[in-house]
All heavy atoms as TSV, in Angstrom:
chain	resi	resn	atom	element	x	y	z
A	1	MET	N	N	11.006	150.295	4.800
A	1	MET	CA	C	10.337	149.087	4.403
A	1	MET	C	C	8.928	149.438	3.940
A	1	MET	O	O	8.227	150.204	4.566
A	1	MET	CB	C	10.283	148.099	5.561
A	1	MET	CG	C	9.422	146.929	5.211
A	1	MET	SD	S	9.180	145.508	6.300
A	1	MET	CE	C	9.651	145.880	7.899
A	2	THR	N	N	8.510	148.851	2.843
A	2	THR	CA	C	7.173	149.054	2.319
A	2	THR	C	C	6.199	148.172	3.069
A	2	THR	O	O	6.450	146.992	3.277
A	2	THR	CB	C	7.121	148.689	0.820
A	2	THR	OG1	O	8.064	149.495	0.140
A	2	THR	CG2	C	5.738	148.916	0.256
A	3	GLN	N	N	5.089	148.736	3.478
A	3	GLN	CA	C	4.043	147.976	4.148
A	3	GLN	C	C	3.012	147.555	3.124
A	3	GLN	O	O	2.534	148.369	2.349
A	3	GLN	CB	C	3.368	148.822	5.237
A	3	GLN	CG	C	4.270	149.158	6.397
A	3	GLN	CD	C	4.556	147.943	7.266
A	3	GLN	OE1	O	3.708	147.110	7.496
A	3	GLN	NE2	N	5.784	147.847	7.738
A	4	THR	N	N	2.692	146.291	3.119
A	4	THR	CA	C	1.689	145.759	2.211
A	4	THR	C	C	0.550	145.207	3.041
A	4	THR	O	O	0.770	144.512	4.014
A	4	THR	CB	C	2.269	144.619	1.349
A	4	THR	OG1	O	3.408	145.099	0.663
A	4	THR	CG2	C	1.238	144.110	0.362
A	5	VAL	N	N	-0.665	145.508	2.646
A	5	VAL	CA	C	-1.826	144.960	3.323
A	5	VAL	C	C	-2.622	144.177	2.299
A	5	VAL	O	O	-2.943	144.686	1.231
A	5	VAL	CB	C	-2.709	146.072	3.932
A	5	VAL	CG1	C	-3.972	145.481	4.542
A	5	VAL	CG2	C	-1.927	146.853	4.979
A	6	GLY	N	N	-2.906	142.925	2.584
A	6	GLY	CA	C	-3.740	142.105	1.713
A	6	GLY	C	C	-5.142	142.017	2.274
A	6	GLY	O	O	-5.320	141.845	3.457
A	7	ILE	N	N	-6.133	142.154	1.434
A	7	ILE	CA	C	-7.514	141.974	1.850
A	7	ILE	C	C	-7.964	140.649	1.272
A	7	ILE	O	O	-7.969	140.457	0.066
A	7	ILE	CB	C	-8.394	143.146	1.373
A	7	ILE	CG1	C	-7.868	144.434	2.008
A	7	ILE	CG2	C	-9.848	142.908	1.767
A	7	ILE	CD1	C	-8.588	145.670	1.589
A	8	VAL	N	N	-8.322	139.720	2.141
A	8	VAL	CA	C	-8.523	138.335	1.755
A	8	VAL	C	C	-9.996	137.964	1.698
A	8	VAL	O	O	-10.738	138.218	2.620
A	8	VAL	CB	C	-7.806	137.401	2.753
A	8	VAL	CG1	C	-8.040	135.950	2.390
A	8	VAL	CG2	C	-6.329	137.701	2.780
A	9	GLY	N	N	-10.392	137.341	0.622
A	9	GLY	CA	C	-11.706	136.727	0.499
A	9	GLY	C	C	-11.500	135.280	0.114
A	9	GLY	O	O	-10.387	134.844	-0.136
A	10	LEU	N	N	-12.550	134.540	0.081
A	10	LEU	CA	C	-12.431	133.134	-0.311
A	10	LEU	C	C	-11.850	133.038	-1.712
A	10	LEU	O	O	-12.233	133.751	-2.611
A	10	LEU	CB	C	-13.805	132.468	-0.267
A	10	LEU	CG	C	-14.418	132.352	1.115
A	10	LEU	CD1	C	-15.838	131.812	1.007
A	10	LEU	CD2	C	-13.589	131.452	2.012
A	11	GLY	N	N	-10.890	132.160	-1.892
A	11	GLY	CA	C	-10.346	131.903	-3.216
A	11	GLY	C	C	-9.148	132.746	-3.617
A	11	GLY	O	O	-8.541	132.492	-4.643
A	12	ILE	N	N	-8.754	133.762	-2.833
A	12	ILE	CA	C	-7.603	134.585	-3.222
A	12	ILE	C	C	-6.554	134.650	-2.126
A	12	ILE	O	O	-5.707	135.521	-2.108
A	12	ILE	CB	C	-8.030	136.016	-3.621
A	12	ILE	CG1	C	-8.717	136.735	-2.467
A	12	ILE	CG2	C	-8.882	136.006	-4.856
A	12	ILE	CD1	C	-8.889	138.226	-2.698
A	13	ARG	N	N	-6.554	133.718	-1.217
A	13	ARG	CA	C	-5.664	133.762	-0.060
A	13	ARG	C	C	-4.193	133.801	-0.428
A	13	ARG	O	O	-3.460	134.671	0.021
A	13	ARG	CB	C	-5.931	132.570	0.844
A	13	ARG	CG	C	-7.300	132.593	1.447
A	13	ARG	CD	C	-7.533	131.312	2.167
A	13	ARG	NE	N	-7.698	130.265	1.186
A	13	ARG	CZ	C	-8.623	129.348	1.234
A	13	ARG	NH1	N	-9.458	129.324	2.230
A	13	ARG	NH2	N	-8.723	128.433	0.312
A	14	ALA	N	N	-3.725	132.854	-1.212
A	14	ALA	CA	C	-2.299	132.750	-1.492
A	14	ALA	C	C	-1.770	133.979	-2.193
A	14	ALA	O	O	-0.686	134.458	-1.885
A	14	ALA	CB	C	-2.015	131.500	-2.316
A	15	ALA	N	N	-2.510	134.505	-3.127
A	15	ALA	CA	C	-2.043	135.642	-3.918
A	15	ALA	C	C	-1.754	136.870	-3.063
A	15	ALA	O	O	-0.800	137.583	-3.326
A	15	ALA	CB	C	-3.070	135.990	-4.997
A	16	VAL	N	N	-2.554	137.123	-2.043
A	16	VAL	CA	C	-2.344	138.344	-1.263
A	16	VAL	C	C	-1.578	138.137	0.025
A	16	VAL	O	O	-1.062	139.093	0.585
A	16	VAL	CB	C	-3.675	139.069	-0.951
A	16	VAL	CG1	C	-4.369	139.500	-2.207
A	16	VAL	CG2	C	-4.574	138.225	-0.091
A	17	THR	N	N	-1.469	136.922	0.510
A	17	THR	CA	C	-0.764	136.728	1.771
A	17	THR	C	C	0.714	136.463	1.610
A	17	THR	O	O	1.476	136.641	2.548
A	17	THR	CB	C	-1.389	135.574	2.593
A	17	THR	OG1	O	-1.342	134.383	1.827
A	17	THR	CG2	C	-2.812	135.895	2.979
A	18	THR	N	N	1.157	136.072	0.451
A	18	THR	CA	C	2.546	135.688	0.251
A	18	THR	C	C	3.520	136.799	0.629
A	18	THR	O	O	4.497	136.560	1.315
A	18	THR	CB	C	2.781	135.252	-1.206
A	18	THR	OG1	O	1.903	134.162	-1.479
A	18	THR	CG2	C	4.197	134.803	-1.431
A	19	ASP	N	N	3.275	138.024	0.213
A	19	ASP	CA	C	4.188	139.129	0.511
A	19	ASP	C	C	3.584	140.175	1.441
A	19	ASP	O	O	4.125	141.259	1.576
A	19	ASP	CB	C	4.610	139.813	-0.790
A	19	ASP	CG	C	5.445	138.895	-1.664
A	19	ASP	OD1	O	6.291	138.177	-1.108
A	19	ASP	OD2	O	5.237	138.883	-2.882
A	20	ALA	N	N	2.478	139.860	2.085
A	20	ALA	CA	C	1.786	140.842	2.921
A	20	ALA	C	C	2.392	140.925	4.312
A	20	ALA	O	O	2.911	139.950	4.847
A	20	ALA	CB	C	0.303	140.486	3.030
A	21	ASP	N	N	2.332	142.109	4.894
A	21	ASP	CA	C	2.710	142.322	6.287
A	21	ASP	C	C	1.498	142.164	7.197
A	21	ASP	O	O	1.626	141.860	8.377
A	21	ASP	CB	C	3.292	143.727	6.480
A	21	ASP	CG	C	4.556	143.916	5.675
A	21	ASP	OD1	O	5.465	143.079	5.785
A	21	ASP	OD2	O	4.624	144.894	4.925
A	22	ALA	N	N	0.321	142.408	6.631
A	22	ALA	CA	C	-0.930	142.296	7.388
A	22	ALA	C	C	-2.030	141.812	6.455
A	22	ALA	O	O	-2.025	142.115	5.267
A	22	ALA	CB	C	-1.317	143.645	7.979
A	23	VAL	N	N	-2.951	141.048	7.013
A	23	VAL	CA	C	-4.106	140.561	6.279
A	23	VAL	C	C	-5.344	140.923	7.090
A	23	VAL	O	O	-5.379	140.705	8.303
A	23	VAL	CB	C	-4.049	139.035	6.060
A	23	VAL	CG1	C	-5.353	138.514	5.488
A	23	VAL	CG2	C	-2.890	138.679	5.145
A	24	ILE	N	N	-6.334	141.485	6.429
A	24	ILE	CA	C	-7.592	141.833	7.079
A	24	ILE	C	C	-8.685	140.944	6.504
A	24	ILE	O	O	-8.852	140.881	5.288
A	24	ILE	CB	C	-7.952	143.313	6.824
A	24	ILE	CG1	C	-6.848	144.218	7.359
A	24	ILE	CG2	C	-9.302	143.647	7.457
A	24	ILE	CD1	C	-6.978	145.656	6.919
A	25	THR	N	N	-9.404	140.259	7.380
A	25	THR	CA	C	-10.548	139.467	6.936
A	25	THR	C	C	-11.820	140.125	7.455
A	25	THR	O	O	-11.853	140.663	8.560
A	25	THR	CB	C	-10.475	138.009	7.433
A	25	THR	OG1	O	-10.398	137.990	8.847
A	25	THR	CG2	C	-9.287	137.283	6.836
A	26	ARG	N	N	-12.848	140.079	6.634
A	26	ARG	CA	C	-14.171	140.587	7.030
A	26	ARG	C	C	-15.193	139.694	6.329
A	26	ARG	O	O	-15.629	139.983	5.221
A	26	ARG	CB	C	-14.338	142.038	6.614
A	26	ARG	CG	C	-15.631	142.633	7.116
A	26	ARG	CD	C	-15.725	144.105	6.753
A	26	ARG	NE	N	-16.887	144.675	7.356
A	26	ARG	CZ	C	-16.873	145.516	8.377
A	26	ARG	NH1	N	-15.721	145.888	8.882
A	26	ARG	NH2	N	-17.984	145.986	8.867
A	27	LEU	N	N	-15.522	138.619	7.004
A	27	LEU	CA	C	-16.357	137.589	6.406
A	27	LEU	C	C	-17.670	137.461	7.178
A	27	LEU	O	O	-17.727	137.716	8.376
A	27	LEU	CB	C	-15.593	136.268	6.375
A	27	LEU	CG	C	-14.300	136.365	5.558
A	27	LEU	CD1	C	-13.352	135.245	5.895
A	27	LEU	CD2	C	-14.621	136.385	4.083
A	28	PRO	N	N	-18.734	137.039	6.486
A	28	PRO	CA	C	-20.066	137.075	7.078
A	28	PRO	C	C	-20.439	135.890	7.955
A	28	PRO	O	O	-21.461	135.923	8.636
A	28	PRO	CB	C	-20.979	137.107	5.849
A	28	PRO	CG	C	-20.220	136.347	4.819
A	28	PRO	CD	C	-18.779	136.710	5.069
A	29	ASP	N	N	-19.638	134.839	7.976
A	29	ASP	CA	C	-20.062	133.628	8.663
A	29	ASP	C	C	-18.849	132.912	9.248
A	29	ASP	O	O	-17.752	132.984	8.702
A	29	ASP	CB	C	-20.787	132.715	7.658
A	29	ASP	CG	C	-21.401	131.518	8.331
A	29	ASP	OD1	O	-22.433	131.670	8.998
A	29	ASP	OD2	O	-20.827	130.425	8.182
A	30	SER	N	N	-19.068	132.213	10.342
A	30	SER	CA	C	-17.980	131.490	11.008
A	30	SER	C	C	-17.304	130.481	10.095
A	30	SER	O	O	-16.076	130.346	10.110
A	30	SER	CB	C	-18.514	130.782	12.252
A	30	SER	OG	O	-18.938	131.737	13.196
A	31	SER	N	N	-18.081	129.776	9.296
A	31	SER	CA	C	-17.475	128.775	8.410
A	31	SER	C	C	-16.535	129.422	7.404
A	31	SER	O	O	-15.494	128.861	7.067
A	31	SER	CB	C	-18.555	127.968	7.684
A	31	SER	OG	O	-19.331	128.799	6.842
A	32	HIS	N	N	-16.860	130.612	6.936
A	32	HIS	CA	C	-15.981	131.318	6.003
A	32	HIS	C	C	-14.687	131.731	6.699
A	32	HIS	O	O	-13.597	131.573	6.145
A	32	HIS	CB	C	-16.658	132.558	5.429
A	32	HIS	CG	C	-17.868	132.258	4.621
A	32	HIS	ND1	N	-18.995	133.047	4.678
A	32	HIS	CD2	C	-18.151	131.272	3.753
A	32	HIS	CE1	C	-19.909	132.548	3.868
A	32	HIS	NE2	N	-19.419	131.464	3.299
A	33	GLY	N	N	-14.805	132.278	7.894
A	33	GLY	CA	C	-13.612	132.698	8.635
A	33	GLY	C	C	-12.681	131.544	8.918
A	33	GLY	O	O	-11.465	131.649	8.758
A	34	GLU	N	N	-13.262	130.419	9.330
A	34	GLU	CA	C	-12.441	129.249	9.614
A	34	GLU	C	C	-11.790	128.716	8.350
A	34	GLU	O	O	-10.632	128.306	8.362
A	34	GLU	CB	C	-13.286	128.170	10.291
A	34	GLU	CG	C	-13.662	128.557	11.713
A	34	GLU	CD	C	-14.518	127.526	12.414
A	34	GLU	OE1	O	-14.551	126.354	11.962
A	34	GLU	OE2	O	-15.146	127.884	13.429
A	35	GLU	N	N	-12.502	128.721	7.236
A	35	GLU	CA	C	-11.925	128.216	5.989
A	35	GLU	C	C	-10.764	129.078	5.513
A	35	GLU	O	O	-9.722	128.569	5.100
A	35	GLU	CB	C	-12.982	128.139	4.893
A	35	GLU	CG	C	-12.402	127.578	3.602
A	35	GLU	CD	C	-13.420	127.451	2.490
A	35	GLU	OE1	O	-14.619	127.396	2.772
A	35	GLU	OE2	O	-12.985	127.416	1.330
A	36	VAL	N	N	-10.921	130.386	5.573
A	36	VAL	CA	C	-9.874	131.292	5.088
A	36	VAL	C	C	-8.597	131.146	5.910
A	36	VAL	O	O	-7.503	131.167	5.369
A	36	VAL	CB	C	-10.364	132.758	5.092
A	36	VAL	CG1	C	-9.213	133.732	4.947
A	36	VAL	CG2	C	-11.367	132.973	3.979
A	37	VAL	N	N	-8.735	130.956	7.204
A	37	VAL	CA	C	-7.550	130.874	8.050
A	37	VAL	C	C	-7.081	129.436	8.238
A	37	VAL	O	O	-5.887	129.141	8.117
A	37	VAL	CB	C	-7.809	131.544	9.417
A	37	VAL	CG1	C	-6.602	131.402	10.334
A	37	VAL	CG2	C	-8.150	133.016	9.224
A	38	LEU	N	N	-7.992	128.533	8.526
A	38	LEU	CA	C	-7.611	127.179	8.915
A	38	LEU	C	C	-7.707	126.143	7.807
A	38	LEU	O	O	-7.143	125.060	7.929
A	38	LEU	CB	C	-8.497	126.726	10.089
A	38	LEU	CG	C	-8.500	127.649	11.304
A	38	LEU	CD1	C	-9.524	127.176	12.325
A	38	LEU	CD2	C	-7.121	127.767	11.911
A	39	GLY	N	N	-8.415	126.458	6.726
A	39	GLY	CA	C	-8.623	125.497	5.641
A	39	GLY	C	C	-7.387	125.307	4.781
A	39	GLY	O	O	-6.357	125.968	4.968
A	40	PRO	N	N	-7.475	124.378	3.829
A	40	PRO	CA	C	-6.363	124.143	2.905
A	40	PRO	C	C	-5.981	125.433	2.172
A	40	PRO	O	O	-6.850	126.161	1.699
A	40	PRO	CB	C	-6.928	123.122	1.915
A	40	PRO	CG	C	-8.104	122.516	2.602
A	40	PRO	CD	C	-8.644	123.560	3.532
A	41	GLY	N	N	-4.699	125.746	2.151
A	41	GLY	CA	C	-4.238	126.973	1.521
A	41	GLY	C	C	-4.539	128.199	2.347
A	41	GLY	O	O	-4.496	129.323	1.856
A	42	GLY	N	N	-4.864	127.997	3.623
A	42	GLY	CA	C	-5.234	129.099	4.511
A	42	GLY	C	C	-4.133	130.129	4.683
A	42	GLY	O	O	-2.985	129.927	4.295
A	43	VAL	N	N	-4.490	131.224	5.283
A	43	VAL	CA	C	-3.575	132.352	5.463
A	43	VAL	C	C	-2.225	131.920	6.040
A	43	VAL	O	O	-1.183	132.281	5.489
A	43	VAL	CB	C	-4.234	133.464	6.314
A	43	VAL	CG1	C	-3.233	134.535	6.684
A	43	VAL	CG2	C	-5.419	134.073	5.571
A	44	PRO	N	N	-2.164	131.140	7.125
A	44	PRO	CA	C	-0.849	130.786	7.682
A	44	PRO	C	C	0.058	130.002	6.735
A	44	PRO	O	O	1.273	130.118	6.818
A	44	PRO	CB	C	-1.197	129.933	8.905
A	44	PRO	CG	C	-2.580	130.317	9.260
A	44	PRO	CD	C	-3.250	130.643	7.952
A	45	GLU	N	N	-0.521	129.234	5.835
A	45	GLU	CA	C	0.296	128.438	4.911
A	45	GLU	C	C	1.096	129.300	3.952
A	45	GLU	O	O	2.137	128.880	3.447
A	45	GLU	CB	C	-0.588	127.483	4.102
A	45	GLU	CG	C	-1.110	126.327	4.906
A	45	GLU	CD	C	-1.898	125.357	4.051
A	45	GLU	OE1	O	-1.603	125.213	2.848
A	45	GLU	OE2	O	-2.826	124.740	4.605
A	46	ASN	N	N	0.623	130.497	3.668
A	46	ASN	CA	C	1.275	131.369	2.691
A	46	ASN	C	C	1.920	132.602	3.317
A	46	ASN	O	O	2.511	133.406	2.616
A	46	ASN	CB	C	0.240	131.820	1.649
A	46	ASN	CG	C	-0.386	130.635	0.955
A	46	ASN	OD1	O	0.280	129.908	0.247
A	46	ASN	ND2	N	-1.670	130.420	1.182
A	47	ALA	N	N	1.790	132.734	4.615
A	47	ALA	CA	C	2.243	133.944	5.299
A	47	ALA	C	C	3.736	133.913	5.618
A	47	ALA	O	O	4.295	132.862	5.901
A	47	ALA	CB	C	1.458	134.125	6.584
A	48	GLU	N	N	4.327	135.081	5.589
A	48	GLU	CA	C	5.687	135.259	6.067
A	48	GLU	C	C	5.647	135.344	7.594
A	48	GLU	O	O	4.634	135.768	8.166
A	48	GLU	CB	C	6.281	136.552	5.504
A	48	GLU	CG	C	6.464	136.547	4.003
A	48	GLU	CD	C	7.520	135.566	3.529
A	48	GLU	OE1	O	8.515	135.363	4.254
A	48	GLU	OE2	O	7.339	134.980	2.451
A	49	PRO	N	N	6.721	134.984	8.263
A	49	PRO	CA	C	6.755	135.126	9.723
A	49	PRO	C	C	6.464	136.573	10.126
A	49	PRO	O	O	6.916	137.509	9.477
A	49	PRO	CB	C	8.192	134.745	10.087
A	49	PRO	CG	C	8.639	133.862	8.962
A	49	PRO	CD	C	7.957	134.408	7.729
A	50	GLY	N	N	5.674	136.729	11.166
A	50	GLY	CA	C	5.341	138.058	11.664
A	50	GLY	C	C	4.110	138.683	11.041
A	50	GLY	O	O	3.759	139.814	11.363
A	51	LEU	N	N	3.429	137.946	10.158
A	51	LEU	CA	C	2.214	138.476	9.541
A	51	LEU	C	C	1.196	138.840	10.609
A	51	LEU	O	O	0.973	138.094	11.549
A	51	LEU	CB	C	1.595	137.439	8.598
A	51	LEU	CG	C	0.251	137.869	7.989
A	51	LEU	CD1	C	0.492	138.776	6.798
A	51	LEU	CD2	C	-0.576	136.677	7.604
A	52	LEU	N	N	0.570	139.982	10.464
A	52	LEU	CA	C	-0.496	140.424	11.357
A	52	LEU	C	C	-1.823	140.084	10.708
A	52	LEU	O	O	-2.110	140.544	9.598
A	52	LEU	CB	C	-0.394	141.936	11.591
A	52	LEU	CG	C	-1.502	142.558	12.440
A	52	LEU	CD1	C	-1.485	141.981	13.855
A	52	LEU	CD2	C	-1.321	144.063	12.473
A	53	LEU	N	N	-2.640	139.264	11.378
A	53	LEU	CA	C	-3.965	138.904	10.881
A	53	LEU	C	C	-4.995	139.687	11.682
A	53	LEU	O	O	-5.093	139.539	12.902
A	53	LEU	CB	C	-4.218	137.403	11.015
A	53	LEU	CG	C	-5.618	136.921	10.648
A	53	LEU	CD1	C	-5.952	137.252	9.187
A	53	LEU	CD2	C	-5.753	135.427	10.906
A	54	ILE	N	N	-5.751	140.520	10.999
A	54	ILE	CA	C	-6.784	141.333	11.630
A	54	ILE	C	C	-8.130	140.790	11.158
A	54	ILE	O	O	-8.471	140.901	9.989
A	54	ILE	CB	C	-6.640	142.820	11.234
A	54	ILE	CG1	C	-5.248	143.325	11.615
A	54	ILE	CG2	C	-7.748	143.656	11.871
A	54	ILE	CD1	C	-4.872	144.636	10.965
A	55	ASP	N	N	-8.872	140.207	12.073
A	55	ASP	CA	C	-10.152	139.593	11.726
A	55	ASP	C	C	-11.290	140.501	12.180
A	55	ASP	O	O	-11.509	140.690	13.367
A	55	ASP	CB	C	-10.261	138.226	12.381
A	55	ASP	CG	C	-11.533	137.508	12.021
A	55	ASP	OD1	O	-12.210	137.920	11.062
A	55	ASP	OD2	O	-11.866	136.532	12.704
A	56	THR	N	N	-12.007	141.068	11.238
A	56	THR	CA	C	-13.156	141.926	11.544
A	56	THR	C	C	-14.458	141.237	11.133
A	56	THR	O	O	-15.476	141.890	10.963
A	56	THR	CB	C	-13.040	143.288	10.835
A	56	THR	OG1	O	-13.095	143.080	9.417
A	56	THR	CG2	C	-11.753	144.003	11.196
A	57	SER	N	N	-14.404	139.933	11.007
A	57	SER	CA	C	-15.552	139.157	10.560
A	57	SER	C	C	-16.662	139.145	11.607
A	57	SER	O	O	-16.411	139.283	12.802
A	57	SER	CB	C	-15.131	137.713	10.283
A	57	SER	OG	O	-14.116	137.669	9.314
A	58	THR	N	N	-17.879	138.944	11.140
A	58	THR	CA	C	-19.016	138.795	12.034
A	58	THR	C	C	-19.241	137.302	12.253
A	58	THR	O	O	-20.105	136.693	11.648
A	58	THR	CB	C	-20.271	139.460	11.441
A	58	THR	OG1	O	-20.463	138.974	10.104
A	58	THR	CG2	C	-20.132	140.972	11.398
A	59	ILE	N	N	-18.397	136.737	13.124
A	59	ILE	CA	C	-18.444	135.303	13.389
A	59	ILE	C	C	-18.682	135.066	14.880
A	59	ILE	O	O	-18.540	135.972	15.696
A	59	ILE	CB	C	-17.168	134.592	12.902
A	59	ILE	CG1	C	-15.915	135.127	13.584
A	59	ILE	CG2	C	-17.037	134.723	11.387
A	59	ILE	CD1	C	-14.623	134.416	13.213
A	60	ARG	N	N	-19.014	133.817	15.217
A	60	ARG	CA	C	-19.263	133.449	16.613
A	60	ARG	C	C	-17.981	133.625	17.442
A	60	ARG	O	O	-16.880	133.393	16.950
A	60	ARG	CB	C	-19.716	131.992	16.699
A	60	ARG	CG	C	-21.046	131.699	16.056
A	60	ARG	CD	C	-21.445	130.239	16.274
A	60	ARG	NE	N	-20.343	129.292	16.210
A	60	ARG	CZ	C	-19.991	128.616	15.107
A	60	ARG	NH1	N	-20.641	128.770	13.980
A	60	ARG	NH2	N	-18.988	127.764	15.136
A	61	PRO	N	N	-18.114	134.005	18.709
A	61	PRO	CA	C	-16.933	134.169	19.558
A	61	PRO	C	C	-16.076	132.904	19.635
A	61	PRO	O	O	-14.848	132.999	19.604
A	61	PRO	CB	C	-17.523	134.526	20.919
A	61	PRO	CG	C	-18.831	135.171	20.599
A	61	PRO	CD	C	-19.340	134.426	19.392
A	62	ASP	N	N	-16.709	131.721	19.734
A	62	ASP	CA	C	-15.909	130.494	19.828
A	62	ASP	C	C	-15.138	130.248	18.535
A	62	ASP	O	O	-14.018	129.748	18.549
A	62	ASP	CB	C	-16.784	129.294	20.178
A	62	ASP	CG	C	-17.850	128.988	19.127
A	62	ASP	OD1	O	-18.540	129.910	18.679
A	62	ASP	OD2	O	-17.993	127.806	18.769
A	63	SER	N	N	-15.708	130.626	17.410
A	63	SER	CA	C	-15.017	130.493	16.135
A	63	SER	C	C	-13.842	131.469	16.057
A	63	SER	O	O	-12.777	131.142	15.550
A	63	SER	CB	C	-15.982	130.725	14.981
A	63	SER	OG	O	-15.341	130.528	13.751
A	64	SER	N	N	-14.043	132.655	16.580
A	64	SER	CA	C	-12.968	133.652	16.596
A	64	SER	C	C	-11.773	133.147	17.415
A	64	SER	O	O	-10.624	133.304	17.013
A	64	SER	CB	C	-13.504	134.965	17.173
A	64	SER	OG	O	-12.529	135.966	17.110
A	65	VAL	N	N	-12.056	132.529	18.536
A	65	VAL	CA	C	-10.980	131.963	19.361
A	65	VAL	C	C	-10.264	130.846	18.608
A	65	VAL	O	O	-9.040	130.782	18.592
A	65	VAL	CB	C	-11.550	131.453	20.704
A	65	VAL	CG1	C	-10.509	130.631	21.469
A	65	VAL	CG2	C	-12.039	132.610	21.561
A	66	LYS	N	N	-11.030	129.985	17.952
A	66	LYS	CA	C	-10.457	128.885	17.177
A	66	LYS	C	C	-9.539	129.410	16.075
A	66	LYS	O	O	-8.428	128.916	15.874
A	66	LYS	CB	C	-11.576	128.044	16.563
A	66	LYS	CG	C	-11.135	126.827	15.816
A	66	LYS	CD	C	-12.349	126.037	15.322
A	66	LYS	CE	C	-11.953	124.834	14.538
A	66	LYS	NZ	N	-13.143	124.098	14.059
A	67	VAL	N	N	-9.974	130.443	15.373
A	67	VAL	CA	C	-9.169	131.049	14.309
A	67	VAL	C	C	-7.905	131.664	14.895
A	67	VAL	O	O	-6.816	131.515	14.348
A	67	VAL	CB	C	-10.003	132.087	13.531
A	67	VAL	CG1	C	-9.124	132.962	12.646
A	67	VAL	CG2	C	-11.074	131.388	12.690
A	68	ALA	N	N	-8.040	132.354	16.024
A	68	ALA	CA	C	-6.878	132.992	16.656
A	68	ALA	C	C	-5.833	131.976	17.095
A	68	ALA	O	O	-4.635	132.235	17.002
A	68	ALA	CB	C	-7.332	133.829	17.846
A	69	GLN	N	N	-6.285	130.819	17.534
A	69	GLN	CA	C	-5.349	129.789	17.989
A	69	GLN	C	C	-4.746	129.010	16.826
A	69	GLN	O	O	-3.735	128.361	16.998
A	69	GLN	CB	C	-6.057	128.841	18.961
A	69	GLN	CG	C	-6.438	129.538	20.238
A	69	GLN	CD	C	-7.271	128.678	21.159
A	69	GLN	OE1	O	-7.903	127.716	20.742
A	69	GLN	NE2	N	-7.290	129.032	22.418
A	70	GLY	N	N	-5.413	129.122	15.634
A	70	GLY	CA	C	-4.991	128.525	14.382
A	70	GLY	C	C	-4.029	127.456	14.489
A	70	GLY	O	O	-3.410	126.849	13.829
């Protein structure tokens, strides 16, 4: 099986998450992290079951928990 990793920024979520096995986010602010994952068109909306989301963003701990619970 081919492993695909999508690197997600604002505005390109659907294109890279549709066929990805893993998505890595590295965003500078909590609002960006929440938008990419929880906002309209967010990562879960386009993800295949079993997608691994790796968040390396510099966001507040409470925001990180919120994103993880998505």
